[in-house]
N, C-alpha and C positions, 0 to 999 in steps of 0.2 A: 377364488377360491375351489378349492376339489370340496364336491357335497360328499356328504355321506352314501349317498344313495348310488349314484352315476360309476364310482370305482367297482363296484359292483359286476359291472361288465366284463372290465378287467380279469377278473380271477376265471370266468368261461368255465371250462368243464373241470376245472380245477379243484380236489377236497379239501378240507381243511386239516392240518396237518392234527395230530393227537394231541390231548391237553401235555401244555409246559411249564416248567419254573424256568425261565431266563436269569442266569445272573450275570450281569451287565460289572465286569470290575473298570477300576477306573472310569466309573460314571461320573463323573466331575472334572473326566479332562476334555481336553480340545476334539479328540478324537468323535466321543460320545456325544458334547455340542453339536458339532457341526456336521455328523455322520449317521451315528448310530440311533440317538435317540428320536431326531427326525425320521430316520428310516424306519423306525419300529412301529408310530406313527401313522405312517402312511401303510403298512403293514396292515396295521389294523382297519383304517377305515376302506382297504380295499378288501377287506373278508380276505386275508393271507394268514392270519394268526389265529391258533387253534380257538372252540367257541370258548374255553376256559383256561387263562395264560395268569401269570403273576411273573412280572420283572422286578430282579430285585438289585439296585445298585449299589456297588460297594465302591470304598476311596477309604484313603487314608485320613481324610477330612471326616467331621462328625457333623452329619445331618441328621435332621426328624424327619417322616416321614413327607409332615405338609414343603418342609425346604424343600429337598427333593424333587418333590411333585412342581412347583413353582421354579425351580431349574430346570425342569424339563418343557415345563410351559415357555420360557424364554428363549430355551434351546430352537425348540420345535417353529414358532413365533420367528427368530431370526434366521433361521436356517431351512426352515421345511419347503415343502412343496403343499403338502395337506395342511390347513392353519388349527388352530388350537381351538374349536369352538362347537357348540350344542354338544348332544349327547354322545358323539363319538369320542370329543375327548374326554368327558364324563367316565365314561365306559375305560378310557384307557386310564385316566389318571388314576383311578379308583386299585387298578392291576398295580400300580408303582407302589413300591416301597424302599426303604434304603436302610443299609446296617453298615458302620465304619467297622475297615477294614481288621482296626486295632481289636477289635472285638470278634474277629473270626476265631477259630479253634480247629485244631486237627485237619483234616485234609482241603478244609478252606483256607487255609493260611497256605498252606505248602503249593496248592494252585497258586493260588494268587502270587506268591514270589516266583513261583516258574517262569508265570506268564512275566512279570515285570524282570527277571533276570536277574534278580537278589540271590545270592548265593550263601547268605549268612548262614541259612539253618542247616544248608546241606553238607553231608557228611563226603568227601572224597572216597573213592574205593581203596585205595592207597591207605587212606586212612585207616580207616575199619579192618583191615590188614595189619597196621601198625599196631593199632589195640589190642588186636586180637595176639599177635605175639608176646606182647606186655602179658594180656591179662589169662590168658590162658595156663603159664605156669602157675600160674596163684591158683586156681580152679583146681588145678591136678592135683597141688601139694599144699594146702592152705595152712598160712601161718597159726598157731593156735592165737586162742581168743585172750583179749585182755580186757579185762574189767574194768571198767571207771564209772566215776557218781555222776548220776543221775545231775542232768544241767551243767558239765563240767565241758571242756572241748576236746576231751577225749584221754585215754590213757595217758600218764606223765610221760613213761619212757618213749611212746611213738611220736609224743609232742614234739621232745626235744630232738631224737633224731629229725623230724620233719623240720622245725624251726633253725636248728642252729646253724647249718651250712647256710642259712637265706637270710638270717638277722633277725627271725619275723619277730613281731608285737603279737602277742595274743589278749585281745582284751576281755579283763574277769567280768565275776557279777558286778560288781561294782562299780564298773564303769573304768579301771585303772587298766592299764598295758603292761603286764608285767615280761620282762624280757626273757625268754625262754634260752637263751645263751648261756653256756656253760662260763663258771667266773674265768676273765682273762681269755676269752675267743674273740678275734675278729676273724671273719669270713674272708678267705683266700680270693683272689682274682679266680682260682680254679674252681675253688666251690660256689660261688655267684655264677659263675659259668662252665661247669662240667664239659671235658670235649665231647661227651657222649650227646649233650645239647646240640654244640655245632654241627656237628656230623649229622645228625637226624633231620633229614631235608623237610619233614614236618614241621619240624620248629623252624627251621630258619635259620641261617645265620648269624650271630651274634656280635657287633662291632664293639 
């Protein structure tokens, strides 16, 4: 077992890095278990981490700080060169904390999704251009404001224009679902699938 004192010689004349907060995405995954957590602890033992540092683990699983520290201990025990014991482990363990990815906000979530290759919340450049094409005329020449009652779904004429082609039903305050279609109206295939929707590559072909 590598001691806490002997690895100091490994460091030689290298200076410690400045204080850091290290965010470890995918902290409960296999890469973190086999390589990253054991490697970070070995760097700590060797004196190659800053004097003051924090390691924040993040993953889609929900763990407490204590559960993450136990996970790290098992990872280092099974895969590490420096084993978790003594003051060296105590100092490293105190630097560990965890935050679930589903609790991330703003750029934290954006960075994680980018690292995982999840494109669900990303907008393509052509999508932005298409949105601007649609919205620019409305911004330049906005339609008149239509008043509607507080707590309602909106102006009645606008609701009928929106709902009629697709046969949408909007629940009222009492939980019923009034039919917004004009009497005798049944949507045609062209109304349910207008040509513009089929031709727009951002919406995709509808079969």
